[in-house]
VEXDREN-2710 file (C-alpha; in Angstrom, 1 decimal):
% VEXDREN-2710
k/r/px/py/pz
1/UNK/0.0/0.0/0.0
2/UNK/1.4/3.4/-0.9
3/UNK/1.6/5.9/1.9
4/UNK/0.2/8.5/-0.5
5/UNK/-3.2/7.0/0.0
6/UNK/-3.1/7.4/3.8
7/UNK/-4.9/10.6/4.6
8/UNK/-2.7/11.4/7.7
9/UNK/0.4/10.9/5.6
10/UNK/-1.0/13.1/2.8
11/UNK/-1.9/15.8/5.3
12/UNK/1.5/15.7/6.8
13/UNK/3.2/15.9/3.3
14/UNK/1.2/18.9/2.2
15/UNK/1.5/20.6/5.6
16/UNK/5.3/20.3/5.7
17/UNK/5.7/21.4/2.1
18/UNK/3.6/24.4/2.6
19/UNK/5.2/25.2/5.9
20/UNK/8.7/25.1/4.3
21/UNK/7.5/27.3/1.4
22/UNK/6.1/29.8/3.8
23/UNK/9.2/29.7/6.0
24/UNK/11.5/30.3/3.1
25/UNK/9.2/32.7/1.2
26/UNK/11.0/32.0/-2.1
27/UNK/12.1/28.4/-2.3
28/UNK/13.3/26.5/-5.3
29/UNK/12.2/23.0/-6.1
30/UNK/15.7/21.6/-5.6
31/UNK/15.9/23.1/-2.1
32/UNK/12.5/21.8/-1.1
33/UNK/13.3/18.3/-2.4
34/UNK/16.5/18.2/-0.3
35/UNK/15.0/19.7/2.8
36/UNK/12.2/17.2/2.7
37/UNK/14.7/14.4/1.9
38/UNK/16.6/15.2/5.1
39/UNK/13.3/15.5/7.1
40/UNK/12.4/12.0/6.1
41/UNK/15.7/10.2/5.9
42/UNK/17.8/11.9/8.5
43/UNK/15.3/13.0/11.0
44/UNK/12.7/10.3/10.5
45/UNK/9.7/12.3/9.8
46/UNK/7.3/9.8/8.3
47/UNK/6.4/11.4/4.9
48/UNK/6.7/8.1/3.0
49/UNK/8.2/9.7/-0.1
50/UNK/10.2/7.4/-2.4
51/UNK/13.6/9.0/-3.3
52/UNK/15.8/8.0/-6.1
53/UNK/19.0/9.5/-7.4
54/UNK/18.4/12.0/-10.1
55/UNK/20.4/14.9/-11.7
56/UNK/20.4/17.1/-8.6
57/UNK/20.7/14.4/-6.0
58/UNK/17.8/12.4/-4.2
59/UNK/14.5/13.2/-5.9
60/UNK/10.9/12.2/-5.3
61/UNK/8.4/12.4/-8.1
62/UNK/5.6/12.2/-5.4
63/UNK/7.0/15.2/-3.7
64/UNK/6.9/17.1/-7.0
65/UNK/3.4/15.9/-7.6
66/UNK/2.5/17.3/-4.1
67/UNK/3.9/20.7/-5.0
68/UNK/1.9/20.8/-8.2
69/UNK/-1.2/19.9/-6.1
70/UNK/-0.4/22.8/-3.8
71/UNK/-0.2/25.0/-6.9
72/UNK/-3.4/23.9/-8.6
73/UNK/-5.3/24.3/-5.2
74/UNK/-4.0/27.8/-4.9
75/UNK/-1.6/27.5/-1.8
76/UNK/1.6/28.2/-3.7
77/UNK/2.8/29.9/-6.8
78/UNK/5.4/28.1/-8.9
79/UNK/7.1/30.1/-11.6
80/UNK/10.2/29.6/-13.7
81/UNK/13.3/31.6/-13.0
82/UNK/13.5/34.5/-15.5
83/UNK/17.1/33.6/-16.0
84/UNK/16.4/29.9/-16.5
85/UNK/17.7/28.6/-13.2
86/UNK/15.0/26.5/-11.9
87/UNK/11.8/27.5/-10.2
88/UNK/10.6/29.9/-7.6
89/UNK/8.0/28.5/-5.2
90/UNK/6.2/31.1/-3.1
91/UNK/3.2/31.0/-0.8
92/UNK/0.0/32.2/-2.3
93/UNK/-2.6/31.5/0.4
94/UNK/-3.1/30.8/4.1
95/UNK/-2.6/27.2/5.2
96/UNK/-5.4/24.8/5.9
97/UNK/-6.2/24.9/9.7
98/UNK/-5.6/21.2/9.9
99/UNK/-2.0/21.6/8.7
100/UNK/-0.9/23.1/12.0
101/UNK/-1.1/20.0/14.0
102/UNK/1.1/17.7/11.8
103/UNK/3.7/20.3/11.5
104/UNK/3.8/20.9/15.3
105/UNK/4.3/17.2/15.9
106/UNK/7.6/17.4/14.1
107/UNK/8.5/21.1/15.2
108/UNK/12.0/20.2/16.4
109/UNK/12.8/18.2/13.1
110/UNK/11.6/21.0/10.9
111/UNK/13.5/23.7/12.9
112/UNK/16.7/21.6/12.7
113/UNK/16.4/21.1/8.9
114/UNK/15.6/24.8/8.5
115/UNK/18.6/25.7/10.7
116/UNK/20.9/23.5/8.8
117/UNK/19.8/24.2/5.2
118/UNK/17.5/27.2/4.7
119/UNK/20.3/29.6/4.0
120/UNK/22.4/27.2/1.9
121/UNK/22.3/27.4/-1.9
122/UNK/20.7/24.6/-3.8
123/UNK/24.0/23.2/-5.0
124/UNK/25.2/22.6/-1.6
125/UNK/22.1/20.8/-0.6
126/UNK/22.4/18.7/-3.8
127/UNK/25.9/17.6/-2.6
128/UNK/24.8/17.1/1.0
129/UNK/21.8/15.0/0.1
130/UNK/23.8/13.0/-2.3
131/UNK/26.5/12.2/0.2
132/UNK/23.8/11.1/2.7
133/UNK/21.9/9.1/0.1
134/UNK/25.0/7.2/-1.2
135/UNK/26.4/6.8/2.5
136/UNK/23.1/5.1/3.5
137/UNK/22.4/3.1/0.4
138/UNK/26.0/1.6/0.3
139/UNK/26.7/1.5/4.0
140/UNK/29.4/0.8/5.2
141/UNK/31.7/2.7/3.0
142/UNK/35.1/4.1/3.9
143/UNK/35.3/7.9/3.7
144/UNK/37.6/7.7/0.6
145/UNK/35.2/5.3/-1.2
146/UNK/32.2/7.6/-0.4
147/UNK/34.1/10.6/-1.8
148/UNK/35.0/8.7/-4.9
149/UNK/31.5/7.5/-5.6
150/UNK/29.9/10.8/-5.0
151/UNK/32.6/12.4/-7.2
152/UNK/31.7/10.0/-10.0
153/UNK/28.0/10.9/-9.6
154/UNK/28.6/14.6/-9.3
155/UNK/31.6/15.5/-11.5
156/UNK/31.0/19.2/-11.1
157/UNK/32.1/19.0/-7.4
158/UNK/35.8/18.4/-6.8
159/UNK/37.0/15.9/-4.2
160/UNK/38.0/18.7/-1.9
161/UNK/34.4/20.2/-1.9
162/UNK/32.9/16.7/-1.3
163/UNK/35.4/16.0/1.5
164/UNK/34.6/19.4/3.1
165/UNK/30.8/18.8/2.8
166/UNK/31.3/15.3/4.3
167/UNK/33.1/16.8/7.3
168/UNK/30.3/19.4/7.9
169/UNK/27.7/16.6/7.8
170/UNK/29.6/14.5/10.2
171/UNK/29.9/17.4/12.6
172/UNK/26.1/17.7/12.4
173/UNK/25.6/14.0/12.8
174/UNK/24.4/13.4/9.4
175/UNK/27.1/11.2/8.0
END
């Protein structure tokens, strides 16, 4: 059974997405994907999204579908960046009253993810999420193996950038 059919899970998903959009005020799709990835995979918030490796790191098609649902129901606006660099996701309406309770249940996790990632550019979240994804998919890996695998998946990042991000994630308990 897909968790998407569970009304409580669906409410949690929409509530978290809307909360993040409202908190960030102008979020990109990549940033939202990575923040929700960390909420689910590192902080164990039960969103039930299925993530797979994609161009910009772990990606959930279901999460993207939920963003579209928030758009068509009028809760968010999604517009392409005028310079061609992704999308802008902005709040367009007030949240559903029922959305406060599911977010409140995970207040600490949401605050932690926001504290760690809200101010970081999308490319850093792409790298951090890819490191986390590979590390947990192929656990146990030696640090050098992890850096090499991520480097082969993300050739635009040099090994030094990857190693530095890995150290930052270790310091935060995410590696």
